[in-house]
C-alpha positions as CSV (number, residue, x, y, z in Angstrom):
1,M,-4.6,7.1,10.2
2,T,-2.9,9.3,7.6
3,A,0.9,9.7,7.3
4,K,0.6,13.2,8.6
5,S,-1.4,12.3,11.7
6,G,0.9,9.4,12.3
7,L,3.9,11.7,12.2
8,L,2.2,14.1,14.6
9,T,1.3,11.3,17.0
10,A,4.9,10.1,16.9
11,L,6.1,13.6,17.6
12,V,3.9,13.9,20.6
13,A,5.1,10.6,21.9
14,A,8.7,11.7,21.4
15,V,8.1,15.0,23.1
16,V,6.5,13.3,26.1
17,A,9.3,10.9,26.4
18,A,11.9,13.6,26.2
19,L,10.1,15.8,28.7
20,V,10.3,13.1,31.3
21,T,14.0,13.7,31.8
22,V,15.2,16.2,34.4
23,A,17.3,18.1,31.8
24,T,14.3,18.7,29.5
25,L,12.2,19.7,32.5
26,S,14.7,22.4,33.4
27,I,14.6,23.7,29.8
28,L,10.9,23.9,29.8
29,A,11.0,25.8,33.1
30,R,13.0,28.4,31.4
31,V,11.2,28.6,28.0
32,A,7.7,28.1,29.3
33,P,7.3,29.6,32.8
34,G,4.2,28.3,34.5
35,M,4.1,25.1,32.4
36,L,5.7,23.2,35.2
37,A,3.8,24.5,38.2
38,L,4.2,21.1,40.0
39,S,6.9,20.7,42.6
40,G,10.0,19.0,41.1
41,A,10.2,16.5,43.9
42,A,6.5,15.5,43.6
43,I,6.2,15.3,39.8
44,Q,5.3,11.9,38.6
45,D,5.6,10.6,35.0
46,Q,1.9,10.7,34.4
47,Q,1.6,14.3,35.7
48,I,4.3,15.3,33.3
49,V,2.6,13.5,30.4
50,D,-0.7,15.4,31.3
51,V,1.1,18.7,31.5
52,V,2.8,18.3,28.2
53,R,-0.3,17.0,26.4
54,N,-2.4,19.9,27.7
55,Y,0.3,22.4,26.6
56,L,0.6,20.9,23.1
57,T,-3.2,20.7,22.8
58,K,-3.5,24.4,23.6
59,N,-0.5,25.3,21.3
60,P,-0.8,22.9,18.3
61,E,1.3,25.2,16.2
62,I,4.3,23.9,18.0
63,L,3.8,20.5,16.3
64,V,3.7,22.2,12.9
65,E,7.0,23.9,13.7
66,M,8.5,20.7,15.0
67,T,7.4,18.8,11.8
68,S,8.9,21.6,9.6
69,E,12.1,21.6,11.6
70,L,12.4,17.9,11.5
71,D,11.9,17.8,7.7
72,K,14.6,20.5,7.3
73,R,17.1,18.6,9.5
74,Q,16.5,15.3,7.8
75,A,16.8,16.9,4.4
76,A,20.0,18.6,5.4
77,E,21.4,15.3,6.8
78,Q,20.5,13.4,3.7
79,E,22.0,16.1,1.4
80,A,25.3,16.1,3.4
81,K,25.4,12.3,3.2
82,Q,24.7,12.2,-0.5
83,Q,27.3,15.0,-1.2
84,K,29.9,12.9,0.6
85,V,29.0,9.7,-1.3
86,I,29.0,11.6,-4.6
87,S,32.4,13.0,-3.9
88,E,33.9,9.7,-2.8
89,N,32.4,7.7,-5.7
90,A,32.6,10.3,-8.5
91,D,34.4,8.1,-11.0
92,A,32.0,5.2,-10.5
93,I,29.0,7.5,-10.7
94,F,29.9,9.7,-13.6
95,R,32.7,8.0,-15.5
96,S,32.3,4.3,-15.2
97,P,33.1,2.3,-18.4
98,L,30.3,-0.1,-17.3
99,A,27.5,2.5,-17.8
100,Y,26.1,3.7,-21.1
101,V,26.4,7.4,-21.9
102,A,23.8,9.0,-24.1
103,G,23.8,12.5,-25.4
104,N,27.2,14.1,-25.8
105,P,30.0,11.9,-24.2
106,D,32.2,14.9,-24.0
107,G,29.5,17.2,-22.6
108,N,30.2,19.6,-19.8
109,V,27.4,18.5,-17.4
110,S,26.6,15.0,-16.4
111,V,23.1,13.9,-15.7
112,V,22.9,10.4,-14.1
113,E,19.7,8.4,-14.0
114,F,19.1,5.3,-11.8
115,F,16.1,3.4,-13.2
116,D,14.2,0.2,-13.6
117,Y,12.3,-0.7,-16.8
118,N,9.3,-1.8,-14.8
119,C,9.1,1.5,-12.9
120,G,6.1,3.5,-13.8
121,Y,7.6,6.8,-12.7
122,C,10.7,6.1,-14.9
123,R,8.4,5.4,-17.8
124,R,6.6,8.7,-17.2
125,A,9.9,10.6,-16.9
126,L,11.4,9.2,-20.2
127,P,10.1,12.0,-22.5
128,D,11.6,14.7,-20.3
129,V,14.9,12.8,-20.2
130,V,15.0,12.4,-24.0
131,K,13.9,16.1,-24.4
132,L,16.8,17.2,-22.3
133,V,19.3,15.3,-24.4
134,D,17.7,16.5,-27.6
135,N,17.7,20.2,-26.6
136,D,21.0,20.4,-24.9
137,N,24.0,19.1,-26.9
138,K,26.4,19.6,-24.0
139,V,24.7,17.1,-21.6
140,R,26.1,13.7,-20.9
141,L,23.3,11.3,-19.9
142,V,24.8,8.5,-17.8
143,L,22.3,5.6,-17.5
144,K,22.5,3.3,-14.5
145,E,20.5,0.1,-14.8
146,L,19.0,-0.6,-11.4
147,P,16.6,-3.5,-11.7
148,I,14.8,-3.4,-8.3
149,F,11.6,-5.1,-9.4
150,G,12.8,-8.7,-9.7
151,D,14.1,-11.1,-12.2
152,D,12.1,-9.8,-15.2
153,S,13.6,-6.3,-14.7
154,E,17.1,-7.8,-14.4
155,A,16.7,-9.7,-17.6
156,A,15.5,-6.6,-19.4
157,A,18.4,-4.6,-18.0
158,K,20.9,-7.2,-19.2
159,A,19.3,-7.3,-22.7
160,A,19.6,-3.5,-22.9
161,L,23.3,-3.6,-21.9
162,A,23.9,-6.4,-24.3
163,A,22.3,-4.4,-27.1
164,H,25.1,-1.8,-26.5
165,K,27.6,-4.3,-28.0
166,Q,25.6,-4.1,-31.3
167,G,25.2,-0.3,-31.1
168,K,21.5,-0.2,-30.2
169,Y,21.5,0.4,-26.5
170,F,19.5,3.7,-26.5
171,E,17.0,2.5,-29.0
172,M,16.4,-0.6,-26.9
173,H,16.3,1.5,-23.7
174,Q,13.5,3.7,-25.1
175,K,11.5,0.8,-26.5
176,L,11.6,-1.1,-23.3
177,F,9.8,1.8,-21.7
178,T,7.4,2.8,-24.5
179,E,6.3,-0.6,-25.8
180,P,3.3,-1.9,-23.9
181,G,3.6,-4.7,-21.4
182,K,5.9,-5.7,-18.7
183,A,9.6,-5.5,-19.4
184,D,11.1,-9.0,-19.3
185,K,13.4,-11.2,-21.4
186,E,10.7,-12.1,-23.9
187,K,9.8,-8.5,-24.6
188,A,13.5,-7.5,-24.8
189,L,14.2,-10.2,-27.4
190,R,11.2,-9.2,-29.4
191,I,12.4,-5.6,-29.5
192,A,15.9,-6.7,-30.3
193,K,14.6,-8.6,-33.4
194,E,12.5,-5.5,-34.4
195,L,15.7,-3.4,-34.2
196,G,17.5,-5.8,-36.4
197,L,19.9,-7.2,-33.8
198,D,21.5,-10.6,-33.8
199,V,19.2,-12.1,-31.1
200,D,21.3,-15.2,-30.6
201,Q,24.4,-13.1,-30.0
202,L,22.4,-10.8,-27.8
203,E,21.5,-13.7,-25.5
204,K,25.1,-14.8,-25.3
205,D,26.2,-11.3,-24.5
206,M,23.7,-11.0,-21.7
207,A,25.9,-13.5,-19.8
208,D,28.9,-11.3,-20.1
209,P,30.4,-10.8,-16.6
210,D,30.9,-7.1,-17.3
211,I,27.1,-6.7,-17.5
212,Q,26.6,-8.3,-14.1
213,K,29.4,-6.0,-12.8
214,S,27.5,-3.0,-14.2
215,L,24.3,-4.0,-12.3
216,D,26.2,-4.7,-9.1
217,Q,28.0,-1.4,-9.3
218,A,24.7,0.5,-9.8
219,K,23.2,-1.3,-6.8
220,D,26.1,-0.5,-4.6
221,L,26.0,3.2,-5.5
222,A,22.3,3.3,-5.0
223,Q,22.6,1.8,-1.5
224,K,25.4,4.3,-0.6
225,L,23.2,7.2,-1.8
226,G,20.3,6.0,0.3
227,L,18.1,5.6,-2.8
228,Q,14.5,4.8,-1.7
229,G,13.2,4.0,-5.2
230,T,13.5,4.8,-8.9
231,P,14.1,7.0,-10.6
232,L,16.8,9.0,-9.0
233,Y,18.7,11.8,-10.9
234,L,22.0,13.4,-10.2
235,I,22.7,16.6,-12.1
236,G,26.3,17.0,-11.1
237,D,26.0,16.8,-7.4
238,H,22.4,18.1,-7.3
239,V,19.8,15.3,-6.5
240,I,16.3,14.9,-7.9
241,P,14.4,12.0,-6.4
242,G,11.4,10.6,-8.3
243,A,9.6,12.1,-11.3
244,P,8.0,15.4,-10.3
245,D,5.6,17.0,-12.7
246,D,8.1,19.8,-13.4
247,L,11.0,17.4,-14.0
248,Y,12.2,19.0,-17.3
249,D,12.2,22.5,-15.7
250,Q,14.2,21.1,-12.8
251,F,16.6,19.5,-15.2
252,T,17.3,22.7,-17.1
253,K,17.5,24.7,-13.9
254,N,20.0,22.4,-12.3
255,V,22.0,21.9,-15.5
256,A,22.4,25.7,-15.8
257,E,23.5,26.0,-12.1
258,I,26.1,23.3,-12.5
259,R,27.3,24.7,-15.7
260,E,27.7,28.1,-14.1
261,K,28.9,27.3,-10.6
262,G,30.2,23.7,-10.8
263,C,29.8,21.0,-8.2
264,K,30.3,21.5,-4.4
265,A,31.4,17.9,-4.3
266,T,33.7,16.2,-6.8
267,C,31.8,15.3,-9.9
């Protein structure tokens, strides 16, 4: 069964269940005369199911309309929730001293990325993220390490944050994505050596409590935002989930809108 057919099946079941109630039956009597030709007193649950199923079979476009309306309502609810979370957590999202800021720290638009070094979509999105920073010198890129793929991802994240103490975070960040192989501690230490870092000191710095606090803060924010996977981008209070093919175009469009109109929420 496809996701689409599964959704439609669920919708039919939901409609049937709802229509069993007296209140819904009265609504149907008004909006679909003739659909309920059976006597109210004599109607049995199975009869209602048959009537509804027959009606929906003859009018399948209703299911399409329902699916579209459901998508709109869910999207609106998610957006409202995210706007509230962004506004209530603006300092932690945009101005946390625990997160690394690339691009222009004093830029007038903040772009926040939640990512994992073992996320294929994050890897694919990296060139567009770097291109945005290179082409717009007024963008602040706030990087939120969110290692959701296990211990190896967490070790890589800690190594990247530790590299910040030696002034090489963004170089480490990019190489953890572009170098072949799974991102883990071994790979991170090899990259650190290639970048000329003090590897022994890096390993010590990985245990810094502030680094764990940075990871914990990102995880907490991601949960509040309802993040379903990485990457997730916030351009001001505009949200881009995943890595769409036109990501760079969406970046520039949203940056321009925020720059012109500002955020609806606090950002």
